[in-house]
N, CA, C and O atoms as a DFTB+ gen file, in Angstrom:
396 C
 N C O
     1  1     -25.744     -28.679      -0.843
     2  2     -26.863     -27.776      -0.973
     3  2     -26.348     -26.411      -1.422
     4  3     -25.376     -25.897      -0.868
     5  1     -26.984     -25.841      -2.399
     6  2     -26.582     -24.542      -2.929
     7  2     -27.035     -23.415      -1.999
     8  3     -28.090     -23.495      -1.371
     9  1     -26.232     -22.386      -1.927
    10  2     -26.557     -21.223      -1.094
    11  2     -27.583     -20.360      -1.810
    12  3     -27.516     -20.170      -3.024
    13  1     -28.529     -19.842      -1.044
    14  2     -29.508     -18.892      -1.579
    15  2     -28.942     -17.493      -1.356
    16  3     -29.089     -16.923      -0.275
    17  1     -28.292     -16.941      -2.387
    18  2     -27.631     -15.650      -2.269
    19  2     -28.619     -14.511      -2.065
    20  3     -28.237     -13.445      -1.583
    21  1     -29.886     -14.720      -2.425
    22  2     -30.896     -13.660      -2.281
    23  2     -31.259     -13.407      -0.818
    24  3     -31.811     -12.355      -0.494
    25  1     -30.960     -14.339       0.053
    26  2     -31.224     -14.152       1.491
    27  2     -30.050     -13.381       2.093
    28  3     -29.224     -13.929       2.823
    29  1     -30.007     -12.100       1.762
    30  2     -28.852     -11.276       2.099
    31  2     -28.574     -11.197       3.596
    32  3     -27.415     -11.108       4.001
    33  1     -29.604     -11.229       4.412
    34  2     -29.368     -11.156       5.863
    35  2     -28.573     -12.365       6.341
    36  3     -27.733     -12.232       7.231
    37  1     -28.819     -13.532       5.773
    38  2     -28.061     -14.730       6.154
    39  2     -26.630     -14.673       5.627
    40  3     -25.700     -15.118       6.300
    41  1     -26.455     -14.131       4.438
    42  2     -25.109     -13.991       3.883
    43  2     -24.296     -13.026       4.753
    44  3     -23.123     -13.276       5.029
    45  1     -24.916     -11.934       5.180
    46  2     -24.239     -10.975       6.059
    47  2     -23.837     -11.650       7.368
    48  3     -22.710     -11.473       7.833
    49  1     -24.735     -12.413       7.960
    50  2     -24.404     -13.115       9.209
    51  2     -23.260     -14.092       8.999
    52  3     -22.387     -14.208       9.859
    53  1     -23.246     -14.798       7.875
    54  2     -22.151     -15.724       7.582
    55  2     -20.824     -14.987       7.414
    56  3     -19.783     -15.464       7.866
    57  1     -20.864     -13.832       6.767
    58  2     -19.647     -13.025       6.610
    59  2     -19.129     -12.593       7.981
    60  3     -17.934     -12.709       8.256
    61  1     -20.012     -12.100       8.834
    62  2     -19.600     -11.648      10.167
    63  2     -19.035     -12.800      10.994
    64  3     -18.063     -12.620      11.726
    65  1     -19.636     -13.973      10.881
    66  2     -19.131     -15.148      11.608
    67  2     -17.754     -15.542      11.094
    68  3     -16.866     -15.874      11.878
    69  1     -17.577     -15.505       9.775
    70  2     -16.282     -15.859       9.190
    71  2     -15.218     -14.857       9.618
    72  3     -14.072     -15.233       9.860
    73  1     -15.587     -13.593       9.711
    74  2     -14.631     -12.571      10.141
    75  2     -14.141     -12.841      11.563
    76  3     -12.980     -12.576      11.876
    77  1     -15.007     -13.362      12.419
    78  2     -14.634     -13.660      13.810
    79  2     -13.540     -14.713      13.895
    80  3     -12.788     -14.741      14.870
    81  1     -13.436     -15.575      12.896
    82  2     -12.446     -16.647      12.933
    83  2     -11.014     -16.135      12.842
    84  3     -10.069     -16.867      13.133
    85  1     -10.854     -14.871      12.436
    86  2      -9.520     -14.292      12.346
    87  2      -9.086     -13.679      13.671
    88  3      -7.927     -13.286      13.807
    89  1      -9.979     -13.585      14.646
    90  2      -9.649     -13.014      15.943
    91  2     -10.521     -11.812      16.248
    92  3     -11.422     -11.477      15.480
    93  1     -10.252     -11.169      17.361
    94  2     -11.021     -10.002      17.774
    95  2     -10.686      -8.829      16.866
    96  3      -9.551      -8.353      16.851
    97  1     -11.662      -8.369      16.119
    98  2     -11.452      -7.322      15.128
    99  2     -11.470      -5.954      15.811
   100  3     -12.428      -5.601      16.498
   101  1     -10.397      -5.194      15.609
   102  2     -10.305      -3.861      16.206
   103  2     -10.369      -2.761      15.144
   104  3     -10.014      -1.615      15.419
   105  1     -10.814      -3.101      13.949
   106  2     -10.950      -2.095      12.890
   107  2     -12.084      -1.140      13.243
   108  3     -13.110      -1.572      13.768
   109  1     -11.915       0.161      12.960
   110  2     -12.977       1.122      13.257
   111  2     -14.292       0.808      12.530
   112  3     -15.370       0.949      13.108
   113  1     -14.203       0.386      11.271
   114  2     -15.376       0.013      10.482
   115  2     -15.097      -1.337       9.826
   116  3     -14.653      -1.377       8.679
   117  1     -15.345      -2.431      10.521
   118  2     -14.973      -3.736       9.979
   119  2     -15.835      -4.217       8.806
   120  3     -15.370      -5.010       7.988
   121  1     -17.083      -3.749       8.715
   122  2     -17.977      -4.222       7.656
   123  2     -18.884      -3.068       7.250
   124  3     -19.489      -2.412       8.098
   125  1     -18.971      -2.827       5.950
   126  2     -19.752      -1.695       5.473
   127  2     -20.393      -2.035       4.128
   128  3     -19.746      -2.606       3.251
   129  1     -21.660      -1.680       3.976
   130  2     -22.357      -1.798       2.692
   131  2     -22.815      -0.400       2.311
   132  3     -23.499       0.275       3.079
   133  1     -22.429       0.023       1.115
   134  2     -22.837       1.341       0.644
   135  2     -23.405       1.234      -0.765
   136  3     -23.165       0.269      -1.490
   137  1     -24.160       2.254      -1.118
   138  2     -24.727       2.350      -2.459
   139  2     -24.225       3.648      -3.074
   140  3     -24.343       4.718      -2.479
   141  1     -23.660       3.538      -4.281
   142  2     -23.142       4.716      -4.964
   143  2     -23.865       4.871      -6.299
   144  3     -24.370       3.906      -6.872
   145  1     -23.899       6.094      -6.766
   146  2     -24.433       6.373      -8.104
   147  2     -23.245       6.796      -8.964
   148  3     -22.605       7.809      -8.683
   149  1     -22.951       6.028     -10.004
   150  2     -21.854       6.334     -10.925
   151  2     -22.406       6.411     -12.339
   152  3     -22.973       5.446     -12.851
   153  1     -22.238       7.543     -12.948
   154  2     -22.742       7.754     -14.311
   155  2     -24.221       7.387     -14.418
   156  3     -24.660       6.824     -15.421
   157  1     -24.976       7.709     -13.382
   158  2     -26.410       7.458     -13.383
   159  2     -26.804       6.027     -13.058
   160  3     -27.991       5.701     -13.077
   161  1     -25.839       5.163     -12.759
   162  2     -26.131       3.761     -12.442
   163  2     -25.828       3.478     -10.979
   164  3     -24.877       4.017     -10.411
   165  1     -26.649       2.626     -10.377
   166  2     -26.457       2.240      -8.984
   167  2     -25.372       1.163      -8.900
   168  3     -25.384       0.190      -9.654
   169  1     -24.441       1.357      -7.974
   170  2     -23.398       0.371      -7.700
   171  2     -23.404       0.106      -6.203
   172  3     -23.302       1.036      -5.402
   173  1     -23.524      -1.158      -5.826
   174  2     -23.465      -1.555      -4.425
   175  2     -22.028      -1.934      -4.097
   176  3     -21.371      -2.618      -4.882
   177  1     -21.540      -1.497      -2.948
   178  2     -20.166      -1.770      -2.521
   179  2     -20.177      -2.432      -1.141
   180  3     -20.914      -2.016      -0.247
   181  1     -19.366      -3.447      -0.986
   182  2     -19.182      -4.098       0.315
   183  2     -17.700      -4.003       0.640
   184  3     -16.851      -4.399      -0.159
   185  1     -17.398      -3.476       1.815
   186  2     -16.015      -3.355       2.268
   187  2     -15.860      -4.090       3.589
   188  3     -16.618      -3.879       4.536
   189  1     -14.865      -4.953       3.625
   190  2     -14.539      -5.710       4.831
   191  2     -13.120      -5.342       5.228
   192  3     -12.213      -5.351       4.395
   193  1     -12.933      -5.025       6.478
   194  2     -11.581      -4.772       6.989
   195  2     -11.401      -5.613       8.241
   196  3     -12.106      -5.435       9.234
   197  1     -10.453      -6.524       8.179
   198  2     -10.134      -7.347       9.342
   199  2      -8.814      -6.841       9.894
   200  3      -7.802      -6.800       9.193
   201  1      -8.842      -6.461      11.145
   202  2      -7.626      -5.989      11.801
   203  2      -7.552      -6.602      13.188
   204  3      -8.350      -6.290      14.071
   205  1      -6.586      -7.470      13.355
   206  2      -6.334      -8.096      14.649
   207  2      -4.970      -7.584      15.090
   208  3      -3.943      -7.884      14.481
   209  1      -4.986      -6.813      16.150
   210  2      -3.783      -6.103      16.590
   211  2      -2.567      -7.019      16.672
   212  3      -2.592      -8.053      17.340
   213  1      -1.492      -6.612      15.970
   214  2      -0.193      -7.302      15.954
   215  2      -0.282      -8.741      15.430
   216  3       0.598      -9.561      15.695
   217  1      -1.336      -9.033      14.697
   218  2      -1.478     -10.398      14.198
   219  2      -1.741     -10.424      12.698
   220  3      -0.958     -11.002      11.944
   221  1      -2.825      -9.812      12.258
   222  2      -3.152      -9.829      10.833
   223  2      -4.017      -8.628      10.478
   224  3      -4.700      -8.058      11.329
   225  1      -3.971      -8.263       9.220
   226  2      -4.785      -7.152       8.753
   227  2      -4.980      -7.304       7.251
   228  3      -4.023      -7.567       6.523
   229  1      -6.232      -7.137       6.776
   230  2      -6.482      -7.174       5.341
   231  2      -7.824      -6.536       5.025
   232  3      -8.681      -6.381       5.895
   233  1      -7.985      -6.168       3.750
   234  2      -9.222      -5.564       3.243
   235  2      -9.775      -6.412       2.111
   236  3      -9.031      -7.040       1.357
   237  1     -11.078      -6.415       2.011
   238  2     -11.767      -6.982       0.852
   239  2     -12.788      -5.939       0.429
   240  3     -13.625      -5.524       1.231
   241  1     -12.725      -5.518      -0.815
   242  2     -13.675      -4.541      -1.347
   243  2     -14.295      -5.119      -2.605
   244  3     -13.584      -5.533      -3.521
   245  1     -15.622      -5.147      -2.653
   246  2     -16.312      -5.715      -3.809
   247  2     -17.411      -4.762      -4.270
   248  3     -17.852      -3.888      -3.523
   249  1     -17.838      -4.949      -5.502
   250  2     -18.907      -4.130      -6.075
   251  2     -19.827      -5.014      -6.891
   252  3     -19.432      -6.079      -7.365
   253  1     -21.073      -4.552      -7.051
   254  2     -22.020      -5.263      -7.891
   255  2     -23.194      -4.370      -8.251
   256  3     -23.433      -3.345      -7.613
   257  1     -23.916      -4.773      -9.276
   258  2     -25.114      -4.018      -9.660
   259  2     -26.219      -4.176      -8.632
   260  3     -27.110      -3.332      -8.530
   261  1     -26.159      -5.266      -7.868
   262  2     -27.122      -5.493      -6.791
   263  2     -26.351      -5.765      -5.504
   264  3     -25.175      -6.127      -5.536
   265  1     -27.021      -5.588      -4.384
   266  2     -26.376      -5.886      -3.105
   267  2     -26.052      -7.377      -3.028
   268  3     -25.057      -7.764      -2.414
   269  1     -26.874      -8.207      -3.640
   270  2     -26.631      -9.650      -3.653
   271  2     -25.308      -9.968      -4.344
   272  3     -24.526     -10.776      -3.844
   273  1     -25.054      -9.337      -5.493
   274  2     -23.802      -9.571      -6.216
   275  2     -22.595      -9.138      -5.390
   276  3     -21.597      -9.856      -5.324
   277  1     -22.682      -7.982      -4.769
   278  2     -21.565      -7.463      -3.980
   279  2     -21.307      -8.339      -2.750
   280  3     -20.153      -8.612      -2.417
   281  1     -22.368      -8.780      -2.077
   282  2     -22.211      -9.646      -0.911
   283  2     -21.636     -11.004      -1.295
   284  3     -20.795     -11.556      -0.585
   285  1     -22.094     -11.536      -2.422
   286  2     -21.588     -12.837      -2.878
   287  2     -20.086     -12.753      -3.128
   288  3     -19.335     -13.632      -2.704
   289  1     -19.647     -11.704      -3.811
   290  2     -18.225     -11.539      -4.090
   291  2     -17.419     -11.380      -2.799
   292  3     -16.323     -11.929      -2.680
   293  1     -17.955     -10.636      -1.839
   294  2     -17.265     -10.444      -0.555
   295  2     -17.162     -11.759       0.201
   296  3     -16.110     -12.089       0.748
   297  1     -18.249     -12.503       0.229
   298  2     -18.258     -13.800       0.921
   299  2     -17.227     -14.740       0.308
   300  3     -16.446     -15.366       1.026
   301  1     -17.224     -14.837      -1.016
   302  2     -16.281     -15.723      -1.695
   303  2     -14.844     -15.261      -1.488
   304  3     -13.946     -16.087      -1.325
   305  1     -14.617     -13.946      -1.492
   306  2     -13.276     -13.421      -1.250
   307  2     -12.783     -13.707       0.149
   308  3     -11.599     -13.974       0.355
   309  1     -13.677     -13.651       1.102
   310  2     -13.322     -13.916       2.497
   311  2     -13.026     -15.389       2.724
   312  3     -12.283     -15.741       3.641
   313  1     -13.598     -16.244       1.901
   314  2     -13.414     -17.682       2.055
   315  2     -12.366     -18.250       1.109
   316  3     -12.302     -19.462       0.907
   317  1     -11.554     -17.389       0.533
   318  2     -10.444     -17.812      -0.326
   319  2      -9.159     -17.711       0.495
   320  3      -8.586     -16.627       0.603
   321  1      -8.698     -18.815       1.073
   322  2      -7.515     -18.754       1.940
   323  2      -6.289     -18.140       1.267
   324  3      -5.549     -17.387       1.899
   325  1      -6.073     -18.455       0.002
   326  2      -4.917     -17.900      -0.705
   327  2      -5.038     -16.389      -0.826
   328  3      -4.081     -15.663      -0.558
   329  1      -6.208     -15.918      -1.226
   330  2      -6.420     -14.478      -1.367
   331  2      -6.303     -13.744      -0.046
   332  3      -5.697     -12.675       0.019
   333  1      -6.879     -14.308       1.012
   334  2      -6.813     -13.687       2.334
   335  2      -5.365     -13.605       2.797
   336  3      -4.938     -12.575       3.319
   337  1      -4.609     -14.677       2.612
   338  2      -3.208     -14.696       3.031
   339  2      -2.393     -13.661       2.260
   340  3      -1.558     -12.965       2.837
   341  1      -2.640     -13.562       0.952
   342  2      -1.915     -12.578       0.148
   343  2      -2.238     -11.150       0.582
   344  3      -1.339     -10.320       0.721
   345  1      -3.548     -10.863       0.798
   346  2      -3.942      -9.515       1.234
   347  2      -3.354      -9.193       2.599
   348  3      -2.876      -8.081       2.825
   349  1      -3.387     -10.162       3.511
   350  2      -2.838      -9.951       4.851
   351  2      -1.333      -9.715       4.772
   352  3      -0.799      -8.854       5.470
   353  1      -0.656     -10.472       3.930
   354  2       0.791     -10.302       3.776
   355  2       1.159      -8.918       3.283
   356  3       2.092      -8.298       3.792
   357  1       0.414      -8.426       2.274
   358  2       0.690      -7.085       1.748
   359  2       0.411      -6.011       2.788
   360  3       1.208      -5.090       2.964
   361  1      -0.720      -6.129       3.477
   362  2      -1.070      -5.127       4.489
   363  2      -0.082      -5.163       5.656
   364  3       0.357      -4.116       6.133
   365  1       0.260      -6.351       6.106
   366  2       1.175      -6.466       7.230
   367  2       2.570      -5.956       6.872
   368  3       3.234      -5.333       7.701
   369  1       3.015      -6.214       5.650
   370  2       4.314      -5.719       5.213
   371  2       4.323      -4.186       5.203
   372  3       5.314      -3.558       5.574
   373  1       3.219      -3.604       4.779
   374  2       3.121      -2.139       4.735
   375  2       3.233      -1.532       6.136
   376  3       3.739      -0.421       6.292
   377  1       2.765      -2.255       7.147
   378  2       2.774      -1.737       8.508
   379  2       3.863      -2.375       9.369
   380  3       3.949      -2.093      10.564
   381  1       4.692      -3.230       8.775
   382  2       5.788      -3.858       9.516
   383  2       5.333      -4.876      10.540
   384  3       5.959      -5.036      11.588
   385  1       4.235      -5.569      10.237
   386  2       3.706      -6.575      11.164
   387  2       4.039      -7.967      10.614
   388  3       3.577      -8.310       9.526
   389  1       4.826      -8.779      11.330
   390  2       5.118     -10.115      10.830
   391  2       3.888     -11.019      10.943
   392  3       3.107     -10.911      11.888
   393  1       3.734     -11.910       9.961
   394  2       2.594     -12.852      10.013
   395  2       2.989     -14.057      10.822
   396  3       2.187     -14.975      10.996
C-alpha cells in the first residue's frame, strides 16, 4: 500500500516513532519544522537530531517547496540505514564517541 504523503500529521507521528527506535533522545530540539522565505520563495525545512548519550548522534536536514516534500525527504532519510549509519559515524567521530 502506498503512503499518503499529504497526511502530514501521520508522517510526523511515523517520524517520531522511528526516532524512538534509536533510544531515548536527549537532543534539546530533536524535531523541528520551519518555514523560510528565500529570494521571495517559501522553503519548508525539517530538521531531525537524534542524540542518545554515549551511544549515537546524527542529524537529518531536508527542504522542500511544500511541507509534504520536506517531511517525505526527512522520513526517507531516517529510514535509510546506510545514510543513518554514515551520519552517526561522522557525528560520533567529531565528538569522540565510539559506535
